N, C-alpha and C positions, 0 to 999 in steps of 0.2 A: 381880138389879141388871142393867142393860142396860150395855153398853161404848160409850163413846162415840170412834167410830172416823172417821179422816180420810175423807171424800167421797171424796178421790181415790184415798187407798191401797184403799180398799175394793172399788174397781172395776178394779184393776189385773189385765190378761189376760182381762179380760170385753168392756169397752168403751174402756178407756182401754190405752196403751201406757207404757213407762218413759221418764222426761225425759232419763234417762242411758243410752246405748245402747252398749255397747264390742263390736266385735267382733276376734276373734284376738287378744286380749289375754292376756298373762301373766298366772297367776293370782298368781305371786309380788310381782307389780308393784301389787297389788289397793290395799294403803293407800297407796300413792304416786298412783293414779289417782282415788283419793277424796278426797285432800287437795286435787288439782289442781283437782277439778271442784266442791268447797265453795268453794275460793277466788276462783274465776272466776264463781259465782253471787254470793256475798257482795260481791266488787268489781261486777258489773253491777248489780247491784240500788239498790247506793249512785250508782254514776255515772248510770245510766238513771233516775232517780225523777223522775218529771214527763213523763216520755217515753210514758206510756201503754203500757207493756210487757205483755202478755196470759202470754207463757210464753218461756223460754230452754230450748231442747233442744239437748243435749251429745252429740255423735257421734262417736266416736273408734276407729282401728285400730291397729296396731303403731307406724305413725310420724305418722300426721295426728291432727288435733284439729278436728271441724268445729262451728262455733257458729251455729245457728238462731235469730234474735231477731224474735218475732211481735210486731208494735206496729201501733195504729190510727195512729201519725204517721211514716211512715216516713221522710219528708222532713226533719225534725228528726233524727232518728239518722244520716243518711246525709251531710247538710249538702250545703253548695255543692260540685259537682264531687266529691262523695266525700271531702270532707275531714274530715268527723265518723267515719266509717266507718275512716277511715285512724288518726285519733285513737284511737278505742275500739280498735282493733286492738295499737296500740301499749300501750296502758293495760295489754291483757291480757297482753301478751308481757313487760311490766316486771315486774307480778304474779306469773308464773310465774319471773322470773329471782330474784325474793325467795327461793323456794322452793329454790333451788340443785337442780335436778331435775339438772345435768351433760349426760351422754349421752341420758340419757332426755328431753330437753327435747323436745316435739311441735312441729310445724309447724304454726300455726292459722290457719284460715280461718273469715270471718264472713259469713253468710247472711242479710237482713233480710227478712223478709215483710210484706206490708201483713194487717192484719185487718180484714173489712168487719163492719158493725153493732156498732162497740165496746161499746153499751150493754148487748150480750148476753155479755159477759164481766165474770168476779167482778172479778179486777183493776184493769181500767178503772174500774168503779164502784166500788169502794174508796178509789181515789186521789181519785175525785170529791168522796167524801164527807170525806176527808181534807183536801183544798184548801177544801172549804166550812169546815171547822173550824178551819183555820189561819187563814182570814180574818175569825175570830170571829165568824160567823155564827150564830145559835141552831139548837142542835142538831137541835129537833123540825122546824123547817121546811127543814132541808138533809136529814133522813130522807123527810119527806114529797113533796120535790120529786124526790128522787132514785129513789123507788121508782114515781112517777107517770111518769118520762122511762123507767125500764126496763120496766114493763109496756106502754109504748105501743109496743113493738119485738114484732113479730109472732111472732118464733121464741121469746119468754119467757112461759113458762106460770104461774111463780112465781116469786117472792122475797124473800128474809128478809135484813135488815139489822141487825146488833147493835152499839152502840155502848157501850163500858164505860171508867170513869175519873173524874176531877174534872170532870163534865159543869157547864159554865156557870160553872166557876170554884168550884163547892161544897167545901166542906171535907172532906166525906165523899164517897167515889166511890160511882158506884152503875152499875146497868146498864139500858140501855132499848134495847127492839128494836121494827121493824116488820115486817110481814110481809103480803104479798099473792099468792093464788092458793095453788098447792099446792107442799110441797117433800118428794117421797116419798124419805125419807134410806135406806129399807131396802130400794128396789127396785134390784138391779143394773142392769138395763137403763137406769133412768133416768138421763139426761144431765145430771149437777149438776155445775156449776163453783163452788169453793170458793176464797177466799182470806181471808190475814189482812194488816192494814195497820195503822199506826201514825199519829196525827197530833201533831206535837212542837209543844206549846204551853208560855206562858211558867211555868204552874202544874204542869207534867206532861206525860205522855204519855196520850193516850188510844186505845185498844185498838178495832179495825172489823174485824169478820167479816162475809163475805158470802157469801150461797148463792144462786145461780139456776138455776132448773129449764128445762131448754129442751126438754123432751118425751122421749119413747122412743126408745130404737135397737134396731133389730131387724135380723135376717139379713136379706138379698133372699129367701130361701127361705121365711121366715117372713112376708113381707108379703103 
């Protein structure tokens, strides 16, 4: 029997790096640090829904905590004269205060990076599908149009989108997917971006999965 492995975890240490990077951190604080990271990620996922965020990278040392938010709409996140970023920072600090860390409370910094060619990132594509479903558009049309948009991008060599749930408000849930090009999941050097998203509809939640293949990554020597 085969094992279904998360495409990101499958390539860790080969072509991917960890999304949480801790430097010089006391091992005894592992449990607290993990709780902090999870709380921040959950808060940002809710707070930044619809801002086309592709990734959140957390870097921490003994005293400070640095958040890098990668988005294709940085202007929306930053806001006018940086007001959005300030509100976001205050929100993160408020979430950390709820954890009652005391003296272990880290200093938080937020950096916002722009992502180019958003259609080649699975998180953006998944949200585009969720947005269409929440507007009550036919799911087959959404899948077809989204796949065409993604494949029009030069960087993309393959895409696969899967939706499951009460599609079209049907009594029984089912799963449908669409695929174009190649998705070599077992090739370590294959640059595959994967994400999961949810579309919230009156009759239930519809799950969305997106795989995007952006070619192979080689070392400079092997090129």
